[in-house]
C-alpha positions as CSV (number, residue, x, y, z in Angstrom):
1,M,-29.9,-29.3,-29.2
2,N,-31.6,-27.1,-26.7
3,R,-29.9,-24.4,-24.5
4,E,-29.7,-26.6,-21.4
5,D,-27.9,-29.4,-23.4
6,I,-25.5,-26.9,-25.0
7,C,-24.6,-25.6,-21.5
8,A,-24.1,-29.1,-20.2
9,L,-21.8,-29.8,-23.2
10,L,-19.7,-26.7,-22.6
11,T,-19.4,-27.5,-18.9
12,E,-18.0,-31.0,-19.7
13,K,-15.6,-29.5,-22.3
14,I,-14.3,-27.1,-19.7
15,K,-13.9,-29.9,-17.2
16,Q,-11.8,-31.8,-19.7
17,L,-9.7,-28.8,-20.8
18,K,-8.7,-27.8,-17.2
19,N,-5.7,-30.1,-17.3
20,K,-4.4,-28.3,-20.4
21,E,-5.0,-24.9,-19.0
22,Q,-1.3,-23.9,-18.9
23,S,-0.7,-24.6,-22.6
24,I,-4.0,-22.9,-23.4
25,N,-3.0,-19.8,-21.5
26,S,0.2,-19.6,-23.6
27,L,-1.8,-19.7,-26.8
28,L,-4.8,-17.6,-25.7
29,P,-3.6,-15.4,-22.8
30,D,-6.8,-13.4,-22.8
31,I,-8.9,-16.5,-21.9
32,Q,-9.3,-18.1,-18.5
33,L,-11.2,-21.3,-17.9
34,L,-13.4,-21.4,-14.8
35,Y,-14.3,-24.6,-13.1
36,G,-15.1,-25.5,-9.5
37,T,-17.3,-27.8,-7.4
38,Q,-17.1,-26.0,-4.1
39,P,-19.4,-23.2,-3.0
40,Y,-17.8,-20.1,-1.4
41,G,-19.6,-17.8,1.0
42,R,-19.8,-14.0,0.5
43,T,-16.3,-12.7,0.5
44,P,-14.6,-9.5,-0.8
45,V,-13.0,-9.8,-4.2
46,M,-11.2,-7.5,-6.7
47,Y,-12.0,-8.3,-10.3
48,R,-10.0,-6.9,-13.1
49,P,-11.9,-5.7,-16.2
50,G,-13.2,-8.5,-18.4
51,I,-16.3,-10.6,-19.3
52,V,-17.4,-13.7,-17.5
53,F,-19.6,-16.2,-19.2
54,L,-21.0,-19.1,-17.0
55,F,-22.6,-22.2,-18.4
56,S,-23.2,-23.9,-15.0
57,G,-23.4,-22.8,-11.4
58,Y,-23.8,-19.1,-10.6
59,K,-22.3,-16.2,-8.7
60,I,-24.0,-13.3,-6.9
61,G,-22.2,-10.0,-6.5
62,Y,-22.8,-7.4,-3.9
63,I,-21.6,-3.8,-4.1
64,N,-23.2,-1.4,-1.6
65,E,-27.0,-1.5,-2.3
66,R,-26.6,-3.2,-5.7
67,T,-27.0,-7.0,-6.1
68,F,-26.4,-8.8,-9.4
69,R,-26.4,-12.5,-10.4
70,Y,-24.4,-14.0,-13.3
71,D,-25.1,-17.5,-14.5
72,A,-26.0,-19.5,-17.7
73,N,-28.6,-16.8,-18.6
74,E,-26.7,-13.6,-17.7
75,Y,-23.0,-12.8,-18.3
76,L,-21.0,-10.3,-16.3
77,L,-19.3,-7.3,-18.0
78,L,-16.8,-5.5,-15.9
79,T,-15.1,-2.5,-17.5
80,V,-13.2,-1.1,-14.6
81,P,-11.3,-2.8,-11.7
82,L,-13.9,-3.0,-8.9
83,P,-13.8,-4.2,-5.3
84,F,-17.1,-6.0,-4.4
85,E,-18.3,-9.0,-2.5
86,C,-19.0,-12.3,-4.3
87,E,-20.8,-15.5,-3.4
88,T,-20.2,-18.7,-5.4
89,F,-22.8,-21.4,-5.9
90,A,-21.3,-24.7,-7.1
91,T,-21.7,-28.5,-6.3
92,E,-20.3,-31.7,-7.8
93,D,-23.6,-32.1,-9.7
94,A,-23.9,-28.5,-10.7
95,P,-20.2,-27.2,-10.9
96,L,-19.3,-23.6,-11.6
97,A,-18.1,-23.7,-15.2
98,G,-17.4,-20.9,-17.6
99,L,-15.0,-18.6,-19.4
100,R,-13.4,-15.3,-18.5
101,V,-12.4,-13.1,-21.4
102,D,-10.0,-10.1,-20.9
103,V,-11.0,-7.2,-23.2
104,D,-8.2,-6.4,-25.6
105,I,-8.5,-2.7,-26.2
106,L,-6.7,-2.8,-29.5
107,Q,-9.0,-5.6,-30.8
108,L,-12.0,-3.6,-29.6
109,Q,-10.8,-0.4,-31.4
110,E,-10.2,-2.4,-34.6
111,L,-13.7,-3.9,-34.3
112,L,-15.3,-0.5,-33.8
113,M,-13.3,0.8,-36.9
114,D,-14.7,-2.1,-39.0
115,I,-18.3,-1.3,-37.8
116,G,-17.7,2.4,-38.7
117,E,-20.8,4.6,-39.0
118,D,-23.2,1.7,-39.8
119,P,-26.7,2.9,-38.9
120,L,-27.6,-0.6,-37.8
121,F,-25.1,-0.3,-34.9
122,R,-27.0,1.1,-31.9
123,P,-25.4,-0.3,-28.7
124,G,-27.2,0.0,-25.4
125,M,-26.1,2.6,-22.9
126,A,-24.3,1.8,-19.7
127,E,-22.9,4.2,-17.1
128,S,-21.8,1.7,-14.5
129,G,-18.5,-0.2,-14.5
130,I,-20.2,-3.4,-13.7
131,N,-23.2,-4.8,-15.8
132,S,-24.9,-8.0,-16.6
133,A,-26.7,-8.9,-19.9
134,T,-28.4,-11.8,-21.5
135,L,-26.2,-14.7,-22.6
136,S,-27.4,-15.0,-26.2
137,E,-27.5,-18.0,-28.5
138,E,-24.8,-16.4,-30.7
139,I,-22.4,-16.1,-27.8
140,L,-23.1,-19.7,-26.7
141,C,-22.4,-20.9,-30.2
142,A,-19.1,-19.0,-30.4
143,A,-18.1,-20.3,-27.0
144,E,-18.7,-23.9,-28.1
145,R,-16.4,-23.3,-31.1
146,L,-13.8,-21.6,-29.0
147,L,-13.7,-24.6,-26.6
148,D,-13.4,-26.9,-29.6
149,V,-10.4,-25.2,-31.0
150,M,-8.7,-25.2,-27.6
151,E,-8.3,-28.9,-28.0
152,R,-5.9,-28.4,-31.0
153,P,-2.9,-26.0,-30.3
154,L,-2.6,-24.8,-33.9
155,D,-6.3,-24.1,-34.3
156,A,-6.3,-22.4,-30.9
157,R,-3.4,-20.1,-31.9
158,I,-4.8,-19.2,-35.4
159,L,-8.6,-19.3,-34.9
160,G,-9.0,-18.6,-31.2
161,K,-8.5,-14.9,-31.4
162,Q,-11.0,-14.5,-34.2
163,I,-13.7,-16.4,-32.2
164,V,-13.0,-14.2,-29.2
165,R,-13.4,-11.2,-31.5
166,E,-16.8,-12.6,-32.6
167,M,-17.9,-12.9,-28.9
168,L,-16.7,-9.4,-28.3
169,Y,-18.8,-8.2,-31.3
170,H,-22.0,-9.8,-29.9
171,V,-21.3,-8.2,-26.5
172,L,-20.8,-4.8,-28.2
173,I,-24.1,-5.0,-30.2
174,G,-25.9,-6.2,-27.1
175,P,-27.8,-4.3,-24.4
176,R,-24.7,-3.2,-22.5
177,G,-22.5,-2.5,-25.5
178,G,-22.2,1.1,-24.5
179,A,-20.0,0.1,-21.5
180,L,-17.5,-1.5,-24.0
181,M,-17.6,1.6,-26.2
182,A,-16.9,3.8,-23.2
183,L,-13.5,2.0,-22.8
184,V,-12.2,3.6,-26.0
185,S,-14.1,6.9,-25.8
186,R,-12.3,10.0,-24.5
187,Q,-15.3,12.3,-24.0
188,T,-17.6,10.5,-21.6
189,H,-17.9,10.7,-17.8
190,F,-17.2,7.0,-17.8
191,S,-13.8,7.5,-19.6
192,Q,-12.9,10.4,-17.3
193,I,-13.6,8.2,-14.2
194,S,-11.7,5.3,-15.9
195,R,-8.7,7.6,-16.2
196,V,-8.9,8.3,-12.5
197,L,-9.0,4.6,-11.7
198,K,-5.9,4.0,-13.9
199,R,-4.1,6.7,-11.8
200,I,-5.2,4.9,-8.6
201,E,-4.0,1.6,-10.0
202,G,-0.6,3.1,-10.8
203,Q,-0.2,5.4,-7.7
204,Y,-2.3,3.8,-4.9
205,T,0.7,3.8,-2.6
206,E,0.8,7.6,-2.6
207,A,-1.2,10.0,-0.6
208,L,-3.9,10.7,-3.2
209,S,-6.6,13.2,-2.2
210,V,-10.1,13.5,-3.6
211,D,-9.2,17.0,-4.8
212,Q,-6.3,15.6,-6.9
213,L,-8.5,12.9,-8.3
214,A,-11.3,15.3,-9.2
215,A,-8.7,17.5,-11.0
216,E,-7.5,14.4,-12.9
217,A,-11.1,13.9,-14.1
218,N,-11.4,17.6,-14.9
219,M,-14.6,17.8,-12.7
220,S,-15.9,19.8,-9.8
221,L,-15.8,17.9,-6.5
222,S,-19.6,17.4,-6.5
223,A,-19.7,16.2,-10.1
224,F,-16.7,13.9,-9.4
225,H,-18.4,12.2,-6.5
226,H,-21.6,11.8,-8.4
227,N,-19.9,10.3,-11.5
228,F,-17.4,8.2,-9.5
229,K,-20.3,6.5,-7.7
230,A,-22.3,6.0,-10.9
231,V,-19.3,4.0,-12.4
232,T,-18.0,2.2,-9.3
233,S,-21.1,2.2,-7.0
234,T,-18.8,3.5,-4.2
235,S,-17.1,6.7,-3.1
236,P,-13.5,7.6,-4.1
237,L,-12.2,7.2,-0.6
238,Q,-13.9,3.8,-0.1
239,Y,-12.6,2.6,-3.5
240,L,-9.0,3.7,-2.7
241,K,-9.2,2.0,0.7
242,A,-10.6,-1.2,-0.7
243,Y,-8.0,-1.2,-3.5
244,R,-5.1,-0.9,-1.1
245,L,-6.5,-3.6,1.2
246,H,-6.9,-6.0,-1.8
247,K,-3.3,-5.3,-3.0
248,A,-1.9,-5.9,0.5
249,R,-3.9,-9.1,0.7
250,M,-2.3,-10.4,-2.5
251,M,1.2,-9.4,-1.3
252,M,0.7,-11.5,1.9
253,V,-0.6,-14.5,0.0
254,H,1.6,-14.6,-3.1
255,D,4.8,-12.9,-1.9
256,G,4.7,-14.0,1.7
257,L,4.9,-10.5,3.2
258,K,4.0,-10.0,6.8
259,A,1.0,-7.7,7.5
260,S,3.2,-4.8,8.6
261,A,5.4,-5.0,5.5
262,A,2.3,-5.2,3.2
263,A,0.7,-2.3,5.0
264,M,3.8,-0.1,4.3
265,Q,3.9,-1.3,0.7
266,V,0.4,-0.1,-0.1
267,G,0.7,3.3,1.6
268,Y,-0.4,2.7,5.3
269,E,1.7,4.6,7.9
270,S,0.3,2.6,10.8
271,A,0.3,-1.3,10.8
272,S,-2.3,-1.3,13.6
273,Q,-4.7,0.9,11.5
274,F,-4.1,-1.4,8.6
275,S,-5.0,-4.5,10.7
276,R,-8.2,-2.8,12.0
277,E,-9.3,-1.8,8.5
278,F,-8.4,-5.2,7.1
279,K,-10.5,-7.0,9.7
280,R,-13.4,-4.6,9.3
281,Y,-13.4,-5.1,5.5
282,F,-12.6,-8.9,5.2
283,G,-14.0,-10.0,8.5
284,I,-10.8,-11.7,9.7
285,T,-7.3,-10.6,10.6
286,P,-4.5,-10.3,8.0
287,G,-2.7,-13.4,9.4
288,E,-5.9,-15.5,9.5
289,D,-6.8,-14.5,6.0
290,A,-3.3,-15.2,4.5
291,A,-3.2,-18.7,6.2
292,R,-6.7,-19.5,4.9
293,L,-5.9,-18.5,1.3
294,R,-2.7,-20.5,1.4
295,G,-4.6,-23.5,2.6
296,I,-2.8,-23.8,5.9
C-alpha cells in the first residue's frame, strides 16, 4: 500500500471514529481526533503545546513574518502555547483529517531515560516553539495502529499509550527532536523562556512588566527580548496582549461573559480599550465574534 492509500485509509478511520470521540477521550485523554469538511479563512488561534498529524487537507499558519504549512507530508510540533493566525483548507472530497497528541512530560522524561547516553541518539536542534517536520512512514504506521486500537476500548486503554510513546519516540529522533528535549531541559534558553510562558499562563491577569519577566528568565532585557522572539516569533508585550485577548474570547464564548466582564477578568482596566484591541487583533468586535463562534 502506498503513502497516498495509507493516508486515505487513516482519513476514513477518523471519520468513522468521530462518533465515538467522547469514549475515546476518556480512554486516551492525550489524543484528539481532527475531522472537518469546511474551509476556514485566516483567523487568530491559540494552540496549546502538542503535535498535530494530518492525513488529509492542510493548514497554513502565520506568525509575524513566518509562514508554515502542515499536511500529510509535514506535521506540526508546538512546544509552547502560541498565538498565531491559521487558515484551514478542507472540502467534502478532501476533508481535514488527523490526530492531535498532547505531550505527556512524564512519558517524555521516561523515554529519554530509556534512551540514555546512546551515541546513536542525535536529535536535530530547534530553538523555536513552533516547528514542522517530515511525517515519516514510521509515524504513519504507528498512527494506523493507534486508530485500529481505538475501535476496541480495552485495547485502547492498554495499548494506546504505548503506541503514542512510539510516535513520540519517532518525533524525538527526528529533525526537530531538540524542541521536545528542550521541554525537559533546565539549562537552555528555550527552557528559560518556557518558564516565563508558564508564569504568563498562571498570572496573565496581573500587571506583568517586561523587567519582571526578564528577571524570571534570569536574562538581561536585550537577551530576553532576543530569546523570547526566537522561541515565540513575537515580542513579550505582543504575546501577553494576544494571550489575554484569547483568554477573554474563550470566556465570552464558553462562559457567556459580556465583553466588559471578560476584559476585567483578564486584567484590562478599560473595557473600551479592550474592545479596540480585540477588534484590531481579531478583525471584529467582541460581541460579533462571540455570536459567530456560538453559531448565532
